[in-house]
C-alpha positions as CSV (number, residue, x, y, z in Angstrom):
1,X,9.6,-28.0,84.6
2,X,8.7,-25.4,87.4
3,X,8.8,-21.8,86.7
4,X,9.4,-19.3,89.6
5,X,9.2,-15.6,90.0
6,X,9.4,-13.5,93.2
7,X,7.4,-10.9,94.8
8,X,10.1,-8.5,95.9
9,X,9.0,-6.9,99.2
10,X,12.3,-7.0,101.1
11,X,12.2,-9.3,104.1
12,X,8.6,-10.1,103.3
13,X,9.5,-11.3,99.8
14,X,8.2,-14.8,98.6
15,X,8.4,-16.9,95.6
16,X,5.5,-18.1,93.2
17,X,6.1,-21.4,91.7
18,X,4.2,-22.5,88.7
19,X,4.1,-26.0,87.3
20,X,2.7,-29.5,87.4
21,X,2.9,-31.9,90.5
22,X,3.5,-29.3,93.0
23,X,1.3,-30.7,95.6
24,X,3.7,-33.5,95.8
25,X,6.7,-31.2,96.4
26,X,7.3,-31.0,100.1
27,X,10.8,-29.4,99.4
28,X,8.9,-26.3,98.0
29,X,7.1,-26.0,101.4
30,X,9.3,-27.2,104.1
31,X,11.6,-24.0,104.0
32,X,8.7,-21.8,104.8
33,X,7.4,-23.8,107.9
34,X,8.5,-22.5,111.3
35,X,7.3,-25.7,113.0
36,X,6.1,-29.1,111.8
37,X,2.5,-28.2,112.3
38,X,0.2,-26.8,109.8
39,X,-3.7,-26.2,109.4
40,X,-4.8,-26.8,105.8
41,X,-8.0,-24.9,105.0
42,X,-10.0,-26.1,102.1
43,X,-13.6,-26.6,101.1
44,X,-16.1,-29.3,100.4
45,X,-15.4,-29.4,96.6
46,X,-11.6,-29.1,96.7
47,X,-10.8,-31.2,99.7
48,X,-12.1,-34.5,98.3
49,X,-9.8,-34.0,95.1
50,X,-6.6,-32.7,96.7
51,X,-6.5,-32.8,100.5
52,X,-5.3,-36.3,100.7
53,X,-2.5,-35.7,98.2
54,X,-1.3,-32.6,100.0
55,X,-1.7,-34.4,103.6
56,X,0.4,-37.3,102.4
57,X,3.3,-35.0,101.1
58,X,3.3,-33.2,104.4
59,X,3.0,-36.2,106.7
60,X,5.7,-38.1,104.8
61,X,8.0,-35.0,105.6
62,X,7.1,-35.2,109.3
63,X,4.5,-32.5,109.5
64,X,1.4,-32.8,111.6
65,X,-1.8,-31.6,109.7
66,X,-5.0,-30.3,111.0
67,X,-7.7,-30.4,108.3
68,X,-10.2,-27.6,108.3
69,X,-12.9,-28.1,105.6
70,X,-15.4,-25.1,104.9
71,X,-18.6,-25.0,102.8
72,X,-18.0,-24.0,99.2
73,X,-19.0,-20.7,97.5
74,X,-18.8,-16.9,97.5
75,X,-21.9,-16.8,99.8
76,X,-19.7,-18.3,102.6
77,X,-17.0,-15.8,102.5
78,X,-18.3,-14.1,105.7
79,X,-17.7,-13.8,109.4
80,X,-19.5,-16.8,110.3
81,X,-17.2,-19.1,108.1
82,X,-14.3,-17.2,109.3
83,X,-15.2,-18.2,112.9
84,X,-15.1,-21.8,111.8
85,X,-11.4,-21.4,111.1
86,X,-10.7,-19.8,114.5
87,X,-12.7,-22.4,116.2
88,X,-10.6,-25.2,114.7
89,X,-7.4,-23.5,115.3
90,X,-8.3,-22.8,119.1
91,X,-9.6,-26.4,119.7
92,X,-6.4,-27.6,118.2
93,X,-4.3,-25.3,120.5
94,X,-2.4,-23.8,117.6
95,X,0.3,-21.4,118.2
96,X,2.0,-18.3,116.4
97,X,4.4,-20.7,114.5
98,X,1.5,-22.9,113.3
99,X,1.3,-22.2,109.3
100,X,-2.1,-21.9,107.7
101,X,-2.2,-23.2,104.2
102,X,-5.0,-22.2,101.8
103,X,-5.9,-25.0,99.5
104,X,-8.6,-23.8,97.0
105,X,-9.8,-20.9,95.1
106,X,-10.1,-17.2,95.9
107,X,-12.7,-17.5,98.6
108,X,-10.5,-20.0,100.6
109,X,-7.4,-18.0,99.9
110,X,-9.0,-14.7,101.2
111,X,-10.6,-16.4,104.2
112,X,-7.5,-18.2,105.2
113,X,-5.2,-15.2,104.7
114,X,-7.5,-13.1,106.9
115,X,-7.7,-15.7,109.5
116,X,-3.8,-15.9,109.4
117,X,-3.6,-12.0,109.6
118,X,-5.8,-12.2,112.8
119,X,-5.4,-15.2,114.7
120,X,-3.0,-14.5,117.6
121,X,-2.3,-11.1,115.8
122,X,-0.6,-12.9,112.9
123,X,0.5,-16.4,112.0
124,X,2.4,-17.4,108.7
125,X,0.2,-18.7,105.8
126,X,0.8,-20.4,102.3
127,X,-1.3,-20.1,99.4
128,X,-2.0,-23.1,97.1
129,X,-4.4,-21.9,94.7
130,X,-6.6,-24.5,92.7
131,X,-8.5,-22.3,90.3
132,X,-7.1,-20.1,87.3
133,X,-8.6,-16.8,88.9
134,X,-6.8,-17.5,92.2
135,X,-3.4,-18.6,90.5
136,X,-3.3,-15.5,88.4
137,X,-4.8,-12.9,90.8
138,X,-6.1,-13.4,94.4
139,X,-3.4,-15.7,95.8
140,X,-0.7,-13.0,94.8
141,X,-0.4,-9.7,96.6
142,X,-1.5,-10.2,100.1
143,X,-5.1,-9.0,99.8
144,X,-7.2,-10.9,102.3
145,X,-10.8,-10.5,103.6
146,X,-14.3,-11.3,103.8
147,X,-17.6,-9.9,102.4
148,X,-20.2,-7.8,104.2
149,X,-23.9,-7.8,103.4
150,X,-23.5,-4.3,102.2
151,X,-20.2,-4.7,100.2
152,X,-17.7,-7.1,98.8
153,X,-14.2,-7.4,100.4
154,X,-15.1,-4.5,102.8
155,X,-13.4,-6.2,105.7
156,X,-9.9,-7.5,105.5
157,X,-6.0,-6.9,105.8
158,X,-3.0,-6.7,103.6
159,X,-1.0,-9.8,104.6
160,X,1.4,-11.5,102.4
161,X,1.8,-15.3,102.1
162,X,5.4,-17.0,102.5
163,X,5.0,-18.8,99.3
164,X,2.5,-19.5,96.4
165,X,2.2,-22.8,94.7
166,X,0.2,-22.7,91.5
167,X,0.0,-26.4,90.5
168,X,-1.7,-26.3,86.9
169,X,-2.8,-30.0,87.3
170,X,-5.6,-28.7,89.6
171,X,-7.1,-26.8,86.5
172,X,-8.1,-30.3,85.0
173,X,-10.8,-30.6,87.5
174,X,-12.0,-27.1,87.2
175,X,-15.6,-26.5,85.7
176,X,-15.5,-24.7,82.5
177,X,-17.3,-21.8,83.8
178,X,-14.9,-21.2,86.6
179,X,-12.1,-21.6,84.3
180,X,-13.5,-18.9,82.0
181,X,-14.0,-16.7,85.1
182,X,-10.3,-16.9,85.6
183,X,-9.5,-15.9,82.1
184,X,-11.3,-12.6,82.7
185,X,-8.5,-11.8,85.1
186,X,-5.7,-12.8,82.6
187,X,-7.3,-10.6,79.9
188,X,-7.4,-7.7,82.6
189,X,-3.6,-7.5,82.8
190,X,-3.2,-7.2,79.1
191,X,-5.9,-4.4,79.2
192,X,-4.4,-2.3,81.9
193,X,-0.6,-2.4,81.4
194,X,0.6,-5.1,78.9
195,X,-0.7,-4.5,75.3
196,X,1.8,-7.2,74.0
197,X,0.2,-9.7,76.3
198,X,-3.3,-8.6,75.1
199,X,-2.3,-9.4,71.5
200,X,-0.7,-12.6,72.6
201,X,-3.9,-13.6,74.2
202,X,-5.8,-12.7,70.7
203,X,-3.5,-15.0,69.0
204,X,-3.6,-17.8,71.7
205,X,-7.0,-17.8,73.3
206,X,-8.2,-20.8,71.6
207,X,-5.2,-22.9,72.9
208,X,-5.8,-21.2,76.5
209,X,-9.3,-22.4,76.5
210,X,-8.2,-25.9,75.4
211,X,-5.8,-26.0,78.4
212,X,-2.7,-26.4,76.3
213,X,-0.1,-26.8,79.0
214,X,2.5,-24.5,77.6
215,X,0.1,-21.7,76.9
216,X,-1.5,-22.0,80.3
217,X,1.9,-21.9,82.0
218,X,2.9,-18.8,80.1
219,X,-0.5,-17.0,80.8
220,X,-0.2,-17.7,84.5
221,X,3.5,-16.6,84.5
222,X,2.9,-13.4,82.6
223,X,-0.3,-12.6,84.7
224,X,1.7,-13.2,88.1
225,X,4.6,-11.2,86.6
226,X,2.3,-8.2,86.0
227,X,0.7,-8.6,89.5
228,X,3.9,-8.8,91.3
229,X,5.3,-5.6,89.6
230,X,2.3,-3.7,90.5
231,X,2.2,-5.0,94.2
232,X,6.0,-4.3,94.6
233,X,5.3,-0.7,93.4
234,X,2.1,-0.1,95.5
235,X,1.6,-2.7,98.2
236,X,-1.3,-1.0,100.0
237,X,-3.2,0.2,96.9
238,X,-2.4,3.9,97.3
239,X,-2.1,4.5,93.6
240,X,-1.1,2.2,90.6
241,X,-2.4,-1.1,92.3
242,X,-6.0,0.3,92.0
243,X,-5.7,-0.2,88.4
244,X,-5.9,-4.0,88.9
245,X,-9.6,-3.1,89.8
246,X,-10.6,-2.5,86.1
247,X,-14.1,-3.6,85.7
248,X,-14.4,-4.4,89.4
249,X,-16.4,-1.2,90.6
250,X,-19.3,-2.2,88.2
251,X,-18.6,-6.0,88.7
252,X,-18.8,-5.9,92.6
253,X,-22.2,-4.1,92.2
254,X,-23.4,-6.9,89.9
255,X,-22.1,-9.6,92.5
256,X,-23.8,-7.7,95.3
257,X,-27.2,-7.0,93.7
258,X,-27.4,-10.6,92.1
259,X,-26.5,-12.5,95.4
260,X,-22.9,-13.4,96.0
261,X,-22.1,-16.5,93.8
262,X,-24.9,-16.1,91.4
263,X,-22.5,-14.4,89.0
264,X,-19.0,-15.6,89.4
265,X,-16.4,-12.9,90.1
266,X,-14.8,-13.3,86.7
267,X,-18.1,-13.1,84.9
268,X,-19.1,-9.9,86.8
269,X,-15.5,-8.4,86.1
270,X,-15.9,-9.2,82.3
271,X,-19.4,-7.4,82.2
272,X,-18.1,-4.7,84.3
273,X,-15.0,-4.2,82.1
274,X,-17.4,-3.9,79.0
275,X,-19.1,-1.1,80.9
276,X,-15.8,0.7,81.6
277,X,-14.8,0.2,77.9
278,X,-18.1,1.7,76.8
279,X,-17.6,4.6,79.1
280,X,-14.1,5.1,78.0
281,X,-15.3,5.2,74.3
282,X,-17.9,7.8,75.2
283,X,-15.1,9.8,76.8
284,X,-13.1,9.6,73.6
285,X,-10.3,7.4,75.2
286,X,-11.1,4.1,73.3
287,X,-12.1,3.6,69.7
288,X,-15.0,1.6,68.7
289,X,-12.5,-0.9,67.2
290,X,-10.7,-1.3,70.5
291,X,-14.0,-1.9,72.3
292,X,-14.8,-4.6,69.7
293,X,-11.4,-6.3,70.3
294,X,-12.0,-6.3,74.0
295,X,-15.5,-7.9,73.4
296,X,-14.2,-10.5,71.0
297,X,-11.6,-11.7,73.5
298,X,-14.0,-12.1,76.2
299,X,-16.5,-13.8,73.9
300,X,-13.8,-16.2,72.9
301,X,-13.3,-16.9,76.6
302,X,-17.0,-17.8,77.0
303,X,-17.5,-14.8,79.3
304,X,-20.8,-12.5,79.5
305,X,-20.7,-9.3,77.7
306,X,-24.0,-8.0,78.8
307,X,-24.4,-6.7,82.4
308,X,-27.7,-7.3,84.2
309,X,-30.3,-4.5,84.1
310,X,-30.3,-3.5,87.7
311,X,-31.4,-0.1,87.0
312,X,-29.1,3.1,87.1
313,X,-30.1,4.2,90.6
314,X,-29.1,0.6,92.0
315,X,-25.8,0.6,90.0
316,X,-24.8,4.0,91.4
317,X,-25.9,3.1,95.0
318,X,-23.9,-0.1,95.2
319,X,-20.8,1.6,93.4
320,X,-20.8,4.2,96.2
321,X,-19.8,1.3,98.5
322,X,-16.7,0.6,96.5
323,X,-13.4,0.8,98.4
324,X,-12.0,3.3,95.8
325,X,-14.6,5.8,96.7
326,X,-12.9,9.1,98.1
327,X,-14.6,12.1,99.3
328,X,-18.0,10.7,98.2
329,X,-16.7,10.5,94.7
330,X,-16.8,7.3,92.7
331,X,-13.4,6.7,91.3
332,X,-13.4,4.5,88.2
333,X,-10.7,2.5,86.4
334,X,-11.0,3.4,82.6
335,X,-9.2,2.7,79.5
336,X,-7.0,5.2,77.7
337,X,-6.2,2.5,74.9
338,X,-5.5,-1.2,75.2
339,X,-2.6,-1.6,77.7
340,X,-3.2,1.7,79.4
341,X,-5.6,2.2,82.3
342,X,-6.2,5.1,84.6
343,X,-8.1,5.6,87.9
344,X,-9.9,8.8,88.1
345,X,-12.9,10.6,89.5
346,X,-12.3,13.5,87.1
347,X,-14.7,12.3,84.3
348,X,-17.8,13.7,82.7
349,X,-20.6,12.3,84.9
350,X,-23.0,12.3,82.0
351,X,-20.9,9.7,80.3
352,X,-21.4,7.3,83.4
353,X,-25.1,8.0,83.3
354,X,-25.2,7.2,79.5
355,X,-23.4,4.0,79.9
356,X,-25.7,2.8,82.6
357,X,-28.7,4.0,80.8
358,X,-27.7,2.0,77.7
359,X,-28.2,-1.2,79.7
360,X,-31.5,-0.3,81.1
């Protein structure tokens, strides 16, 4: 059974379909193709698993398919790899009504989306996320982009897909560490705006980690529902959408310092969220018991609780590169209880220093 919800953005609205066997459902793709030519962008890990199935589905429906296979990993989310997509599109004489399809995790989705936003000043694209993290977060909402040596996701565009297909069968081939990294983003929704979901996760985490089908589908649906509501309210991250970055200011500093791909994004977000929780406790906004509940849930998901010791100066320097910095002030997403987050630069700076000192 397929579950569907909509990201309601007027004439740019699009459906998110969640279920099994969606790679074989041409009927979910065809209404969104302007012409019967697509370019499917994937990587060396995902393509051997799922490219042939998707190509078969499309060709049987009379669609011509160009395959673009990129190297795998966060380290390749850069301008050099982006140019490989442009090269293939130009060599194959792709036009403005050629649809790009992202088949892979968050890196492939972000690269493909940014290529679609910029090739010929904008061509349509479709998200087929194959990791839990991309199914619950990066494929929804239209954030696309690449990394720069000085900062993560610093170059990009807001560009919405035409449809998102989250085929949960692809999770069966996902390495356990990658799956856990996706659970970090699921937990995030409970922390920032959905206390009932957080409680549900506390009850159902063992089944979620065991890939119980009904539990996985519900977790993806509820996560996408939260993400869609936030995106509709604040598409270009002027306010509420920034709350989705809980743990990310610390986390991006970790990813950058350690080298992109050494810590998975979800792992860095988990450790970063623990730093945000610790600081929130020092500000009197979270109780020690609430911090303990957060830590327990991350631990059940096999996620790291302890951030690397980069030194306070290194953390602060890298956090200054965060996209939320305004007027030179580091704005942080912090907790005012489970299910309630706030973004602010109006915090006692000594508490930030104390939090960073505690891990040195």
